[in-house]
C-alpha positions, -999 to 999 in steps of 0.1 A, spaced: -308 -53 18 -318 -23 39 -355 -30 39 -368 -48 70 -388 -78 60 -417 -92 81 -407 -129 79 -441 -141 91 -460 -120 65 -435 -131 38 -441 -168 46 -479 -162 44 -474 -145 11 -455 -176 -2 -483 -198 9 -508 -177 -9 -487 -178 -41 -484 -215 -37 -521 -219 -35 -525 -199 -67 -499 -222 -82 -521 -252 -72 -551 -236 -90 -570 -220 -61 -596 -193 -70 -579 -159 -70 -609 -143 -54 -608 -168 -25 -570 -161 -21 -578 -124 -21 -603 -128 7 -577 -148 28 -552 -120 21 -575 -94 35 -581 -115 66 -544 -122 75 -523 -95 59 -521 -57 61 -497 -34 44 -480 -60 22 -449 -43 6 -434 -48 -29 -402 -59 -13 -420 -87 5 -436 -98 -28 -402 -97 -45 -385 -117 -18 -413 -142 -17 -409 -148 -54 -371 -150 -49 -374 -177 -23 -401 -197 -41 -378 -200 -72 -349 -209 -50 -371 -236 -34 -378 -252 -68 -408 -234 -83 -400 -229 -120 -392 -193 -130 -417 -196 -159 -444 -206 -135 -438 -175 -114 -439 -154 -145 -473 -168 -154 -486 -163 -119 -473 -127 -118 -505 -113 -134 -527 -133 -111 -510 -125 -78 -504 -89 -89 -542 -86 -94 -547 -103 -60 -524 -78 -42 -534 -48 -63 -552 -30 -36 -522 -32 -13 -498 -22 -40 -519 8 -50 -507 24 -18 -471 17 -28 -469 36 -61 -433 47 -65 -427 84 -61 -395 98 -75 -386 133 -85 -380 144 -121 -346 132 -133 -345 102 -109 -339 69 -128 -372 55 -116 -391 86 -128 -373 83 -162 -383 47 -166 -419 53 -156 -422 82 -180 -408 60 -207 -434 33 -199 -462 58 -206 -446 70 -238 -440 34 -251 -476 25 -243 -487 55 -263 -466 42 -292 -484 9 -289 -518 27 -289 -508 47 -320 -498 14 -338 -533 -1 -330 -549 31 -344 -530 26 -377 -542 -9 -379 -578 1 -373 -574 27 -402 -560 0 -425 -589 -24 -418 -612 -2 -440 -586 4 -467 -578 -14 -499 -541 -6 -499 -516 12 -477 -514 49 -485 -482 69 -482 -494 87 -450 -501 54 -432 -469 39 -443 -450 70 -431 -468 68 -397 -460 31 -395 -423 36 -402 -423 64 -377 -438 43 -349 -415 14 -358 -385 37 -354 -397 47 -319 -400 10 -310 -364 4 -322 -352 34 -301 -370 21 -271 -345 -8 -268 -324 16 -248 -351 14 -220 -347 -24 -216 -309 -22 -220 -306 3 -191 -328 -19 -169 -309 -50 -177 -274 -35 -175 -278 -11 -146 -309 -15 -125 -310 -53 -124 -273 -57 -113 -279 -33 -84 -310 -53 -74 -289 -85 -75 -263 -70 -53 -291 -65 -27 -301 -101 -30 -331 -96 -53 -321 -118 -82 -351 -138 -95 -377 -109 -100 -352 -91 -124 -346 -124 -142 -384 -128 -147 -386 -92 -161 -357 -100 -185 -376 -130 -198 -405 -107 -205 -381 -82 -222 -371 -109 -246 -407 -118 -253 -413 -82 -262 -382 -81 -284 -395 -111 -304 -428 -94 -311 -410 -62 -321 -388 -82 -345 -420 -95 -362 -432 -59 -365 -399 -47 -381 -399 -76 -405 -435 -69 -416 -428 -33 -422 -396 -40 -442 -414 -66 -463 -448 -49 -468 -443 -45 -505 -439 -82 -511 -471 -92 -491 -507 -92 -501 -523 -62 -485 -550 -82 -467 -524 -107 -454 -502 -78 -444 -530 -61 -425 -540 -93 -406 -504 -100 -396 -499 -64 -385 -531 -65 -364 -519 -96 -346 -485 -81 -339 -499 -48 -328 -524 -62 -304 -499 -88 -291 -473 -61 -284 -498 -39 -267 -509 -67 -244 -474 -77 -235 -465 -41 -226 -497 -35 -206 -490 -67 -186 -453 -61 -182 -450 -24 -171 -474 -27 -141 -452 -54 -126 -422 -31 -128 -441 -1 -116 -458 -19 -87 -431 -43 -75 -396 -38 -90 -394 0 -89 -408 4 -53 -385 -24 -42 -355 -5 -57 -366 28 -41 -367 11 -7 -333 -7 -8 -309 15 -28 -289 42 -12 -287 78 -24 -251 71 -36 -263 41 -56 -290 62 -73 -263 87 -83 -243 59 -98 -273 45 -116 -282 79 -130 -246 84 -143 -247 50 -159 -281 57 -175 -265 88 -190 -237 67 -204 -261 44 -222 -284 71 -235 -321 74 -236 -352 69 -257 -385 87 -259 -373 119 -243 -341 135 -228 -343 137 -190 -334 168 -171 -297 171 -164 -286 144 -188 -260 165 -206 -247 179 -173 -243 144 -159 -223 134 -189 -201 165 -188 -194 159 -151 -185 123 -157 -161 132 -185 -144 158 -163 -138 132 -136 -125 106 -160 -101 129 -178 -87 146 -147 -50 139 -146 -34 121 -117 -4 101 -106 -4 67 -124 15 37 -113 36 14 -134 26 -22 -145 56 -44 -152 54 -73 -177 80 -97 -189 81 -79 -223 80 -43 -210 65 -18 -187 35 5 -191 19 31 -170 -17 26 -159 -27 54 -182 -9 39 -212 -23 4 -205 -59 17 -202 -54 38 -234 -41 8 -253 -70 -14 -242 -96 13 -251 -79 18 -285 -83 -18 -295 -108 -22 -324 -127 -48 -304 -149 -50 -273 -133 -71 -246 -147 -83 -212 -130 -104 -186 -148 -129 -163 -127 -142 -134 -124 -178 -122 -155 -173 -100 -176 -164 -130 -177 -127 -120 -173 -98 -144 -141 -80 -135 -133 -57 -164 -144 -44 -198 -127 -19 -221 -143 13 -233 -137 12 -270 -150 41 -290 -181 24 -304 -191 -6 -283 -212 -32 -300 -228 -44 -268 -234 -20 -239 -215 -24 -207 -219 -3 -175 -200 -2 -142 -230 -19 -126 -219 -52 -141 -185 -53 -123 -187 -81 -98 -219 -95 -113 -221 -132 -121 -218 -137 -159 -248 -160 -159 -269 -131 -148 -257 -111 -178 -273 -134 -203 -309 -144 -210 -321 -175 -191 -325 -195 -224 -287 -192 -231 -273 -196 -196 -268 -234 -200 -245 -226 -231 -225 -201 -210 -221 -226 -182 -209 -253 -207 -183 -230 -223 -169 -219 -190 -169 -255 -177 -150 -267 -208 -125 -238 -204 -120 -246 -167 -114 -282 -174 -92 -278 -205 -117 -293 -230 -116 -264 -255 -95 -234 -263 -120 -212 -280 -158 -208 -285 -169 -185 -313 -202 -173 -328 -212 -148 -355 -244 -129 -359 -261 -102 -380 -269 -72 -358 -284 -40 -371 -266 -42 -405 -233 -54 -389 -217 -88 -391 -205 -94 -356 -179 -120 -346 -179 -131 -309 -151 -152 -294 -144 -165 -260 -110 -176 -248 -98 -193 -215 -72 -173 -196 -44 -192 -177 -14 -182 -157 21 -195 -162 13 -227 -144 -17 -234 -166 -42 -226 -138 -75 -212 -150 -79 -175 -143 -111 -167 -162 -126 -162 -196 -120 -134 -221 -148 -123 -244 -138 -105 -276 -164 -90 -299 -156 -74 -333 -176 -58 -361 -160 -76 -392 -184 -63 -418 -157 -43 -437 -130 -70 -430 -151 -96 -449 -151 -73 -480 -113 -71 -483 -97 -85 -514 -62 -86 -529 -35 -67 -510 -28 -33 -496 8 -28 -484 22 -2 -460 38 17 -489 5 19 -507 -9 41 -479 1 76 -489 -13 90 -457 15 73 -437 
């Protein structure tokens, strides 16, 4: 971490947060803050949270206290508003915050209109579907944070604040799922019941977003701006371009993609990789792995992500920022214990496969994990294989090679 931390001030911050945890009056804590601290920085707040969780304070408790201590430190943080030029990843994320909040406001407006109606008219339904579509597209915002921004923060030692933000992302996702379900099933619901449920979802979503975005704007983003290098920001922007955007297309997005493709496809001297069953050039090997009709990722024996292929249509997004990242940090906190159990079973030879299947945006997705061993049976890591088997499940009878006239 490049940012110089005032250790004494950070420790006092921790004591103040602990006092909030014990139930002290926020106004009293605010008065104490004014007396003993000046110029508190977002980095110091992030590191104070980090250390408190490492010392045993539950992550969920820190999450609940975020609103409280954010309010307590608001005056100091107002001076630390992140400033980034157009096209910068932080500027993009903050612009998206404003647009997503506008979507939430428009959703509430539709609800207010429906309160006085006896049925949903075609115009309101169309507006509702339009807003719902925007919320679905906004998933890209959270995916970019989780798969690019958060891993870079973790590399600089800031691990717990991103984990808290990811928890909140999942809370937002759950409410959005309720919205999608309501809109999809509106015809089967009594109008009054539909309107009541829609109002609850709309106001819940707006509240979550209004509480969540200031935490990122006031703590996470300024911390990132202080500790990331210019080269890292270039890498982050490139990986943002790879994942794509919601809400609007940032300046230079297409250019960034074109430059990346030019670099990737530039020919060069490739070495040879010798196997027991043959030899492949690095170019051939990479081409084969990327041509597989599955997404694969490899996690080494130290639980760090070491590789993923770049299949034409990945089911789950991956970015270069995850390379070297602990696999536990790539999953929501609620499922980390399952990840640890699978890896522990693989490492100790208790199982040879773990598999799951889910419905995802109209696709039936099969996810499998396999332990990888060397010739001596030593554990090298875990291979994740993900495949869209929607069409495979529909196959019946036989189709032989000679039946394919295109061959």
